[in-house]
DRENKOLMAR-56394 format. One record per atom (N, C-alpha, C, O): x, y, z; atom name; residue in one letter; residue number from 1. Coordinates in nm, 3 decimals, m for minus. Layout:
% residues N
<site><east>X</east><north>Y</north><up>Z</up><atome>CA</atome><residu>A</residu><num>NUM</num></site>
...
This chain:
% residues 52
<site><east>m8.641</east><north>19.565</north><up>m16.229</up><atome>N</atome><residu>M</residu><num>1</num></site>
<site><east>m8.691</east><north>19.523</north><up>m16.356</up><atome>CA</atome><residu>M</residu><num>1</num></site>
<site><east>m8.572</east><north>19.519</north><up>m16.452</up><atome>C</atome><residu>M</residu><num>1</num></site>
<site><east>m8.484</east><north>19.604</north><up>m16.448</up><atome>O</atome><residu>M</residu><num>1</num></site>
<site><east>m8.571</east><north>19.419</north><up>m16.538</up><atome>N</atome><residu>K</residu><num>2</num></site>
<site><east>m8.462</east><north>19.401</north><up>m16.634</up><atome>CA</atome><residu>K</residu><num>2</num></site>
<site><east>m8.513</east><north>19.413</north><up>m16.776</up><atome>C</atome><residu>K</residu><num>2</num></site>
<site><east>m8.627</east><north>19.378</north><up>m16.806</up><atome>O</atome><residu>K</residu><num>2</num></site>
<site><east>m8.427</east><north>19.462</north><up>m16.862</up><atome>N</atome><residu>S</residu><num>3</num></site>
<site><east>m8.457</east><north>19.469</north><up>m17.005</up><atome>CA</atome><residu>S</residu><num>3</num></site>
<site><east>m8.324</east><north>19.479</north><up>m17.079</up><atome>C</atome><residu>S</residu><num>3</num></site>
<site><east>m8.218</east><north>19.459</north><up>m17.020</up><atome>O</atome><residu>S</residu><num>3</num></site>
<site><east>m8.329</east><north>19.510</north><up>m17.206</up><atome>N</atome><residu>G</residu><num>4</num></site>
<site><east>m8.207</east><north>19.528</north><up>m17.283</up><atome>CA</atome><residu>G</residu><num>4</num></site>
<site><east>m8.238</east><north>19.538</north><up>m17.431</up><atome>C</atome><residu>G</residu><num>4</num></site>
<site><east>m8.351</east><north>19.522</north><up>m17.475</up><atome>O</atome><residu>G</residu><num>4</num></site>
<site><east>m8.132</east><north>19.565</north><up>m17.507</up><atome>N</atome><residu>H</residu><num>5</num></site>
<site><east>m8.147</east><north>19.577</north><up>m17.652</up><atome>CA</atome><residu>H</residu><num>5</num></site>
<site><east>m8.012</east><north>19.556</north><up>m17.718</up><atome>C</atome><residu>H</residu><num>5</num></site>
<site><east>m7.907</east><north>19.570</north><up>m17.656</up><atome>O</atome><residu>H</residu><num>5</num></site>
<site><east>m8.017</east><north>19.523</north><up>m17.847</up><atome>N</atome><residu>Y</residu><num>6</num></site>
<site><east>m7.894</east><north>19.511</north><up>m17.923</up><atome>CA</atome><residu>Y</residu><num>6</num></site>
<site><east>m7.834</east><north>19.650</north><up>m17.942</up><atome>C</atome><residu>Y</residu><num>6</num></site>
<site><east>m7.906</east><north>19.747</north><up>m17.965</up><atome>O</atome><residu>Y</residu><num>6</num></site>
<site><east>m7.703</east><north>19.659</north><up>m17.932</up><atome>N</atome><residu>A</residu><num>7</num></site>
<site><east>m7.634</east><north>19.788</north><up>m17.931</up><atome>CA</atome><residu>A</residu><num>7</num></site>
<site><east>m7.660</east><north>19.872</north><up>m18.057</up><atome>C</atome><residu>A</residu><num>7</num></site>
<site><east>m7.655</east><north>19.994</north><up>m18.050</up><atome>O</atome><residu>A</residu><num>7</num></site>
<site><east>m7.687</east><north>19.808</north><up>m18.169</up><atome>N</atome><residu>D</residu><num>8</num></site>
<site><east>m7.709</east><north>19.885</north><up>m18.291</up><atome>CA</atome><residu>D</residu><num>8</num></site>
<site><east>m7.856</east><north>19.928</north><up>m18.307</up><atome>C</atome><residu>D</residu><num>8</num></site>
<site><east>m7.893</east><north>19.988</north><up>m18.408</up><atome>O</atome><residu>D</residu><num>8</num></site>
<site><east>m7.939</east><north>19.898</north><up>m18.208</up><atome>N</atome><residu>N</residu><num>9</num></site>
<site><east>m8.080</east><north>19.939</north><up>m18.211</up><atome>CA</atome><residu>N</residu><num>9</num></site>
<site><east>m8.096</east><north>20.063</north><up>m18.122</up><atome>C</atome><residu>N</residu><num>9</num></site>
<site><east>m8.144</east><north>20.055</north><up>m18.009</up><atome>O</atome><residu>N</residu><num>9</num></site>
<site><east>m8.056</east><north>20.176</north><up>m18.177</up><atome>N</atome><residu>H</residu><num>10</num></site>
<site><east>m8.053</east><north>20.301</north><up>m18.101</up><atome>CA</atome><residu>H</residu><num>10</num></site>
<site><east>m8.192</east><north>20.348</north><up>m18.059</up><atome>C</atome><residu>H</residu><num>10</num></site>
<site><east>m8.208</east><north>20.408</north><up>m17.953</up><atome>O</atome><residu>H</residu><num>10</num></site>
<site><east>m8.292</east><north>20.322</north><up>m18.142</up><atome>N</atome><residu>A</residu><num>11</num></site>
<site><east>m8.428</east><north>20.364</north><up>m18.108</up><atome>CA</atome><residu>A</residu><num>11</num></site>
<site><east>m8.476</east><north>20.296</north><up>m17.980</up><atome>C</atome><residu>A</residu><num>11</num></site>
<site><east>m8.535</east><north>20.361</north><up>m17.893</up><atome>O</atome><residu>A</residu><num>11</num></site>
<site><east>m8.451</east><north>20.166</north><up>m17.968</up><atome>N</atome><residu>S</residu><num>12</num></site>
<site><east>m8.491</east><north>20.095</north><up>m17.845</up><atome>CA</atome><residu>S</residu><num>12</num></site>
<site><east>m8.417</east><north>20.150</north><up>m17.724</up><atome>C</atome><residu>S</residu><num>12</num></site>
<site><east>m8.475</east><north>20.163</north><up>m17.617</up><atome>O</atome><residu>S</residu><num>12</num></site>
<site><east>m8.290</east><north>20.182</north><up>m17.741</up><atome>N</atome><residu>G</residu><num>13</num></site>
<site><east>m8.213</east><north>20.241</north><up>m17.632</up><atome>CA</atome><residu>G</residu><num>13</num></site>
<site><east>m8.270</east><north>20.373</north><up>m17.585</up><atome>C</atome><residu>G</residu><num>13</num></site>
<site><east>m8.277</east><north>20.398</north><up>m17.464</up><atome>O</atome><residu>G</residu><num>13</num></site>
<site><east>m8.312</east><north>20.456</north><up>m17.678</up><atome>N</atome><residu>R</residu><num>14</num></site>
<site><east>m8.371</east><north>20.586</north><up>m17.642</up><atome>CA</atome><residu>R</residu><num>14</num></site>
<site><east>m8.503</east><north>20.567</north><up>m17.567</up><atome>C</atome><residu>R</residu><num>14</num></site>
<site><east>m8.530</east><north>20.636</north><up>m17.469</up><atome>O</atome><residu>R</residu><num>14</num></site>
<site><east>m8.586</east><north>20.474</north><up>m17.614</up><atome>N</atome><residu>V</residu><num>15</num></site>
<site><east>m8.714</east><north>20.449</north><up>m17.549</up><atome>CA</atome><residu>V</residu><num>15</num></site>
<site><east>m8.692</east><north>20.400</north><up>m17.406</up><atome>C</atome><residu>V</residu><num>15</num></site>
<site><east>m8.756</east><north>20.449</north><up>m17.313</up><atome>O</atome><residu>V</residu><num>15</num></site>
<site><east>m8.601</east><north>20.305</north><up>m17.388</up><atome>N</atome><residu>M</residu><num>16</num></site>
<site><east>m8.577</east><north>20.251</north><up>m17.253</up><atome>CA</atome><residu>M</residu><num>16</num></site>
<site><east>m8.520</east><north>20.357</north><up>m17.159</up><atome>C</atome><residu>M</residu><num>16</num></site>
<site><east>m8.558</east><north>20.364</north><up>m17.042</up><atome>O</atome><residu>M</residu><num>16</num></site>
<site><east>m8.430</east><north>20.439</north><up>m17.210</up><atome>N</atome><residu>T</residu><num>17</num></site>
<site><east>m8.375</east><north>20.548</north><up>m17.129</up><atome>CA</atome><residu>T</residu><num>17</num></site>
<site><east>m8.485</east><north>20.645</north><up>m17.089</up><atome>C</atome><residu>T</residu><num>17</num></site>
<site><east>m8.490</east><north>20.691</north><up>m16.975</up><atome>O</atome><residu>T</residu><num>17</num></site>
<site><east>m8.571</east><north>20.677</north><up>m17.182</up><atome>N</atome><residu>K</residu><num>18</num></site>
<site><east>m8.682</east><north>20.769</north><up>m17.155</up><atome>CA</atome><residu>K</residu><num>18</num></site>
<site><east>m8.777</east><north>20.712</north><up>m17.049</up><atome>C</atome><residu>K</residu><num>18</num></site>
<site><east>m8.834</east><north>20.787</north><up>m16.970</up><atome>O</atome><residu>K</residu><num>18</num></site>
<site><east>m8.794</east><north>20.579</north><up>m17.048</up><atome>N</atome><residu>L</residu><num>19</num></site>
<site><east>m8.881</east><north>20.513</north><up>m16.950</up><atome>CA</atome><residu>L</residu><num>19</num></site>
<site><east>m8.817</east><north>20.502</north><up>m16.812</up><atome>C</atome><residu>L</residu><num>19</num></site>
<site><east>m8.886</east><north>20.472</north><up>m16.714</up><atome>O</atome><residu>L</residu><num>19</num></site>
<site><east>m8.686</east><north>20.525</north><up>m16.803</up><atome>N</atome><residu>G</residu><num>20</num></site>
<site><east>m8.619</east><north>20.520</north><up>m16.674</up><atome>CA</atome><residu>G</residu><num>20</num></site>
<site><east>m8.519</east><north>20.408</north><up>m16.657</up><atome>C</atome><residu>G</residu><num>20</num></site>
<site><east>m8.461</east><north>20.394</north><up>m16.549</up><atome>O</atome><residu>G</residu><num>20</num></site>
<site><east>m8.497</east><north>20.327</north><up>m16.760</up><atome>N</atome><residu>F</residu><num>21</num></site>
<site><east>m8.398</east><north>20.220</north><up>m16.751</up><atome>CA</atome><residu>F</residu><num>21</num></site>
<site><east>m8.258</east><north>20.280</north><up>m16.761</up><atome>C</atome><residu>F</residu><num>21</num></site>
<site><east>m8.238</east><north>20.380</north><up>m16.829</up><atome>O</atome><residu>F</residu><num>21</num></site>
<site><east>m8.163</east><north>20.218</north><up>m16.694</up><atome>N</atome><residu>R</residu><num>22</num></site>
<site><east>m8.024</east><north>20.261</north><up>m16.698</up><atome>CA</atome><residu>R</residu><num>22</num></site>
<site><east>m7.937</east><north>20.141</north><up>m16.738</up><atome>C</atome><residu>R</residu><num>22</num></site>
<site><east>m7.968</east><north>20.027</north><up>m16.706</up><atome>O</atome><residu>R</residu><num>22</num></site>
<site><east>m7.827</east><north>20.169</north><up>m16.808</up><atome>N</atome><residu>Y</residu><num>23</num></site>
<site><east>m7.738</east><north>20.063</north><up>m16.854</up><atome>CA</atome><residu>Y</residu><num>23</num></site>
<site><east>m7.669</east><north>19.995</north><up>m16.737</up><atome>C</atome><residu>Y</residu><num>23</num></site>
<site><east>m7.619</east><north>20.062</north><up>m16.646</up><atome>O</atome><residu>Y</residu><num>23</num></site>
<site><east>m7.667</east><north>19.862</north><up>m16.741</up><atome>N</atome><residu>A</residu><num>24</num></site>
<site><east>m7.607</east><north>19.783</north><up>m16.633</up><atome>CA</atome><residu>A</residu><num>24</num></site>
<site><east>m7.480</east><north>19.712</north><up>m16.679</up><atome>C</atome><residu>A</residu><num>24</num></site>
<site><east>m7.379</east><north>19.714</north><up>m16.609</up><atome>O</atome><residu>A</residu><num>24</num></site>
<site><east>m7.486</east><north>19.648</north><up>m16.795</up><atome>N</atome><residu>K</residu><num>25</num></site>
<site><east>m7.368</east><north>19.577</north><up>m16.846</up><atome>CA</atome><residu>K</residu><num>25</num></site>
<site><east>m7.383</east><north>19.551</north><up>m16.994</up><atome>C</atome><residu>K</residu><num>25</num></site>
<site><east>m7.489</east><north>19.571</north><up>m17.053</up><atome>O</atome><residu>K</residu><num>25</num></site>
<site><east>m7.274</east><north>19.506</north><up>m17.052</up><atome>N</atome><residu>E</residu><num>26</num></site>
<site><east>m7.268</east><north>19.476</north><up>m17.195</up><atome>CA</atome><residu>E</residu><num>26</num></site>
<site><east>m7.226</east><north>19.331</north><up>m17.211</up><atome>C</atome><residu>E</residu><num>26</num></site>
<site><east>m7.141</east><north>19.283</north><up>m17.137</up><atome>O</atome><residu>E</residu><num>26</num></site>
<site><east>m7.286</east><north>19.262</north><up>m17.308</up><atome>N</atome><residu>S</residu><num>27</num></site>
<site><east>m7.248</east><north>19.123</north><up>m17.333</up><atome>CA</atome><residu>S</residu><num>27</num></site>
<site><east>m7.269</east><north>19.092</north><up>m17.481</up><atome>C</atome><residu>S</residu><num>27</num></site>
<site><east>m7.318</east><north>19.175</north><up>m17.557</up><atome>O</atome><residu>S</residu><num>27</num></site>
<site><east>m7.231</east><north>18.973</north><up>m17.520</up><atome>N</atome><residu>M</residu><num>28</num></site>
<site><east>m7.255</east><north>18.926</north><up>m17.656</up><atome>CA</atome><residu>M</residu><num>28</num></site>
<site><east>m7.365</east><north>18.821</north><up>m17.648</up><atome>C</atome><residu>M</residu><num>28</num></site>
<site><east>m7.359</east><north>18.730</north><up>m17.566</up><atome>O</atome><residu>M</residu><num>28</num></site>
<site><east>m7.465</east><north>18.834</north><up>m17.735</up><atome>N</atome><residu>R</residu><num>29</num></site>
<site><east>m7.575</east><north>18.738</north><up>m17.741</up><atome>CA</atome><residu>R</residu><num>29</num></site>
<site><east>m7.594</east><north>18.693</north><up>m17.884</up><atome>C</atome><residu>R</residu><num>29</num></site>
<site><east>m7.580</east><north>18.770</north><up>m17.979</up><atome>O</atome><residu>R</residu><num>29</num></site>
<site><east>m7.626</east><north>18.564</north><up>m17.897</up><atome>N</atome><residu>F</residu><num>30</num></site>
<site><east>m7.650</east><north>18.510</north><up>m18.030</up><atome>CA</atome><residu>F</residu><num>30</num></site>
<site><east>m7.786</east><north>18.559</north><up>m18.080</up><atome>C</atome><residu>F</residu><num>30</num></site>
<site><east>m7.886</east><north>18.548</north><up>m18.009</up><atome>O</atome><residu>F</residu><num>30</num></site>
<site><east>m7.788</east><north>18.611</north><up>m18.200</up><atome>N</atome><residu>S</residu><num>31</num></site>
<site><east>m7.912</east><north>18.653</north><up>m18.266</up><atome>CA</atome><residu>S</residu><num>31</num></site>
<site><east>m7.945</east><north>18.550</north><up>m18.373</up><atome>C</atome><residu>S</residu><num>31</num></site>
<site><east>m7.873</east><north>18.535</north><up>m18.471</up><atome>O</atome><residu>S</residu><num>31</num></site>
<site><east>m8.055</east><north>18.478</north><up>m18.351</up><atome>N</atome><residu>K</residu><num>32</num></site>
<site><east>m8.095</east><north>18.377</north><up>m18.448</up><atome>CA</atome><residu>K</residu><num>32</num></site>
<site><east>m8.124</east><north>18.440</north><up>m18.584</up><atome>C</atome><residu>K</residu><num>32</num></site>
<site><east>m8.089</east><north>18.382</north><up>m18.688</up><atome>O</atome><residu>K</residu><num>32</num></site>
<site><east>m8.187</east><north>18.557</north><up>m18.585</up><atome>N</atome><residu>A</residu><num>33</num></site>
<site><east>m8.221</east><north>18.624</north><up>m18.710</up><atome>CA</atome><residu>A</residu><num>33</num></site>
<site><east>m8.096</east><north>18.665</north><up>m18.789</up><atome>C</atome><residu>A</residu><num>33</num></site>
<site><east>m8.095</east><north>18.660</north><up>m18.912</up><atome>O</atome><residu>A</residu><num>33</num></site>
<site><east>m7.992</east><north>18.706</north><up>m18.717</up><atome>N</atome><residu>R</residu><num>34</num></site>
<site><east>m7.870</east><north>18.752</north><up>m18.784</up><atome>CA</atome><residu>R</residu><num>34</num></site>
<site><east>m7.771</east><north>18.639</north><up>m18.807</up><atome>C</atome><residu>R</residu><num>34</num></site>
<site><east>m7.684</east><north>18.648</north><up>m18.894</up><atome>O</atome><residu>R</residu><num>34</num></site>
<site><east>m7.784</east><north>18.533</north><up>m18.729</up><atome>N</atome><residu>G</residu><num>35</num></site>
<site><east>m7.698</east><north>18.417</north><up>m18.747</up><atome>CA</atome><residu>G</residu><num>35</num></site>
<site><east>m7.561</east><north>18.429</north><up>m18.683</up><atome>C</atome><residu>G</residu><num>35</num></site>
<site><east>m7.471</east><north>18.350</north><up>m18.715</up><atome>O</atome><residu>G</residu><num>35</num></site>
<site><east>m7.542</east><north>18.525</north><up>m18.593</up><atome>N</atome><residu>H</residu><num>36</num></site>
<site><east>m7.414</east><north>18.541</north><up>m18.523</up><atome>CA</atome><residu>H</residu><num>36</num></site>
<site><east>m7.434</east><north>18.619</north><up>m18.393</up><atome>C</atome><residu>H</residu><num>36</num></site>
<site><east>m7.541</east><north>18.674</north><up>m18.369</up><atome>O</atome><residu>H</residu><num>36</num></site>
<site><east>m7.331</east><north>18.623</north><up>m18.312</up><atome>N</atome><residu>A</residu><num>37</num></site>
<site><east>m7.337</east><north>18.695</north><up>m18.185</up><atome>CA</atome><residu>A</residu><num>37</num></site>
<site><east>m7.333</east><north>18.846</north><up>m18.211</up><atome>C</atome><residu>A</residu><num>37</num></site>
<site><east>m7.261</east><north>18.894</north><up>m18.299</up><atome>O</atome><residu>A</residu><num>37</num></site>
<site><east>m7.410</east><north>18.918</north><up>m18.132</up><atome>N</atome><residu>V</residu><num>38</num></site>
<site><east>m7.423</east><north>19.063</north><up>m18.147</up><atome>CA</atome><residu>V</residu><num>38</num></site>
<site><east>m7.410</east><north>19.127</north><up>m18.009</up><atome>C</atome><residu>V</residu><num>38</num></site>
<site><east>m7.452</east><north>19.068</north><up>m17.909</up><atome>O</atome><residu>V</residu><num>38</num></site>
<site><east>m7.352</east><north>19.247</north><up>m18.004</up><atome>N</atome><residu>R</residu><num>39</num></site>
<site><east>m7.337</east><north>19.320</north><up>m17.878</up><atome>CA</atome><residu>R</residu><num>39</num></site>
<site><east>m7.475</east><north>19.353</north><up>m17.820</up><atome>C</atome><residu>R</residu><num>39</num></site>
<site><east>m7.560</east><north>19.407</north><up>m17.890</up><atome>O</atome><residu>R</residu><num>39</num></site>
<site><east>m7.495</east><north>19.320</north><up>m17.692</up><atome>N</atome><residu>F</residu><num>40</num></site>
<site><east>m7.623</east><north>19.340</north><up>m17.626</up><atome>CA</atome><residu>F</residu><num>40</num></site>
<site><east>m7.602</east><north>19.426</north><up>m17.502</up><atome>C</atome><residu>F</residu><num>40</num></site>
<site><east>m7.508</east><north>19.404</north><up>m17.426</up><atome>O</atome><residu>F</residu><num>40</num></site>
<site><east>m7.690</east><north>19.523</north><up>m17.482</up><atome>N</atome><residu>L</residu><num>41</num></site>
<site><east>m7.680</east><north>19.613</north><up>m17.366</up><atome>CA</atome><residu>L</residu><num>41</num></site>
<site><east>m7.793</east><north>19.582</north><up>m17.269</up><atome>C</atome><residu>L</residu><num>41</num></site>
<site><east>m7.910</east><north>19.601</north><up>m17.300</up><atome>O</atome><residu>L</residu><num>41</num></site>
<site><east>m7.756</east><north>19.533</north><up>m17.150</up><atome>N</atome><residu>D</residu><num>42</num></site>
<site><east>m7.853</east><north>19.505</north><up>m17.045</up><atome>CA</atome><residu>D</residu><num>42</num></site>
<site><east>m7.888</east><north>19.634</north><up>m16.973</up><atome>C</atome><residu>D</residu><num>42</num></site>
<site><east>m7.800</east><north>19.715</north><up>m16.945</up><atome>O</atome><residu>D</residu><num>42</num></site>
<site><east>m8.015</east><north>19.651</north><up>m16.944</up><atome>N</atome><residu>T</residu><num>43</num></site>
<site><east>m8.060</east><north>19.769</north><up>m16.871</up><atome>CA</atome><residu>T</residu><num>43</num></site>
<site><east>m8.140</east><north>19.725</north><up>m16.749</up><atome>C</atome><residu>T</residu><num>43</num></site>
<site><east>m8.196</east><north>19.615</north><up>m16.746</up><atome>O</atome><residu>T</residu><num>43</num></site>
<site><east>m8.145</east><north>19.811</north><up>m16.649</up><atome>N</atome><residu>R</residu><num>44</num></site>
<site><east>m8.217</east><north>19.784</north><up>m16.525</up><atome>CA</atome><residu>R</residu><num>44</num></site>
<site><east>m8.294</east><north>19.908</north><up>m16.483</up><atome>C</atome><residu>R</residu><num>44</num></site>
<site><east>m8.256</east><north>20.021</north><up>m16.515</up><atome>O</atome><residu>R</residu><num>44</num></site>
<site><east>m8.404</east><north>19.884</north><up>m16.410</up><atome>N</atome><residu>M</residu><num>45</num></site>
<site><east>m8.477</east><north>19.993</north><up>m16.348</up><atome>CA</atome><residu>M</residu><num>45</num></site>
<site><east>m8.499</east><north>19.955</north><up>m16.202</up><atome>C</atome><residu>M</residu><num>45</num></site>
<site><east>m8.548</east><north>19.846</north><up>m16.172</up><atome>O</atome><residu>M</residu><num>45</num></site>
<site><east>m8.462</east><north>20.045</north><up>m16.113</up><atome>N</atome><residu>K</residu><num>46</num></site>
<site><east>m8.482</east><north>20.020</north><up>m15.971</up><atome>CA</atome><residu>K</residu><num>46</num></site>
<site><east>m8.630</east><north>20.028</north><up>m15.938</up><atome>C</atome><residu>K</residu><num>46</num></site>
<site><east>m8.706</east><north>20.102</north><up>m16.000</up><atome>O</atome><residu>K</residu><num>46</num></site>
<site><east>m8.669</east><north>19.950</north><up>m15.839</up><atome>N</atome><residu>R</residu><num>47</num></site>
<site><east>m8.810</east><north>19.945</north><up>m15.796</up><atome>CA</atome><residu>R</residu><num>47</num></site>
<site><east>m8.866</east><north>20.084</north><up>m15.765</up><atome>C</atome><residu>R</residu><num>47</num></site>
<site><east>m8.979</east><north>20.116</north><up>m15.801</up><atome>O</atome><residu>R</residu><num>47</num></site>
<site><east>m8.785</east><north>20.166</north><up>m15.698</up><atome>N</atome><residu>E</residu><num>48</num></site>
<site><east>m8.833</east><north>20.299</north><up>m15.659</up><atome>CA</atome><residu>E</residu><num>48</num></site>
<site><east>m8.851</east><north>20.394</north><up>m15.778</up><atome>C</atome><residu>E</residu><num>48</num></site>
<site><east>m8.917</east><north>20.497</north><up>m15.764</up><atome>O</atome><residu>E</residu><num>48</num></site>
<site><east>m8.794</east><north>20.360</north><up>m15.893</up><atome>N</atome><residu>N</residu><num>49</num></site>
<site><east>m8.810</east><north>20.444</north><up>m16.012</up><atome>CA</atome><residu>N</residu><num>49</num></site>
<site><east>m8.927</east><north>20.400</north><up>m16.101</up><atome>C</atome><residu>N</residu><num>49</num></site>
<site><east>m8.960</east><north>20.467</north><up>m16.199</up><atome>O</atome><residu>N</residu><num>49</num></site>
<site><east>m8.988</east><north>20.287</north><up>m16.066</up><atome>N</atome><residu>F</residu><num>50</num></site>
<site><east>m9.100</east><north>20.235</north><up>m16.145</up><atome>CA</atome><residu>F</residu><num>50</num></site>
<site><east>m9.228</east><north>20.309</north><up>m16.108</up><atome>C</atome><residu>F</residu><num>50</num></site>
<site><east>m9.265</east><north>20.317</north><up>m15.991</up><atome>O</atome><residu>F</residu><num>50</num></site>
<site><east>m9.295</east><north>20.363</north><up>m16.210</up><atome>N</atome><residu>R</residu><num>51</num></site>
<site><east>m9.424</east><north>20.432</north><up>m16.190</up><atome>CA</atome><residu>R</residu><num>51</num></site>
<site><east>m9.531</east><north>20.358</north><up>m16.266</up><atome>C</atome><residu>R</residu><num>51</num></site>
<site><east>m9.511</east><north>20.323</north><up>m16.382</up><atome>O</atome><residu>R</residu><num>51</num></site>
<site><east>m9.643</east><north>20.334</north><up>m16.204</up><atome>N</atome><residu>R</residu><num>52</num></site>
<site><east>m9.754</east><north>20.262</north><up>m16.270</up><atome>CA</atome><residu>R</residu><num>52</num></site>
<site><east>m9.841</east><north>20.356</north><up>m16.348</up><atome>C</atome><residu>R</residu><num>52</num></site>
<site><east>m9.938</east><north>20.313</north><up>m16.409</up><atome>O</atome><residu>R</residu><num>52</num></site>
C-alpha cells in the first residue's frame, strides 16, 4: 500500500507512522494550493503489516 504527505505536515506523518506506514523516499511535488514545488515524503506499508 502506498501513501505520503508533504514534509511540513508533521501531523499526517505521525498518523501514518502510527498506522504502520514507513518512509520509502523523498521527492518534490507541485502543490497547486501553494503554487510551487514542495518536499513530499512517500510512505509504504507491506502487505503482511496490513490489518483489517
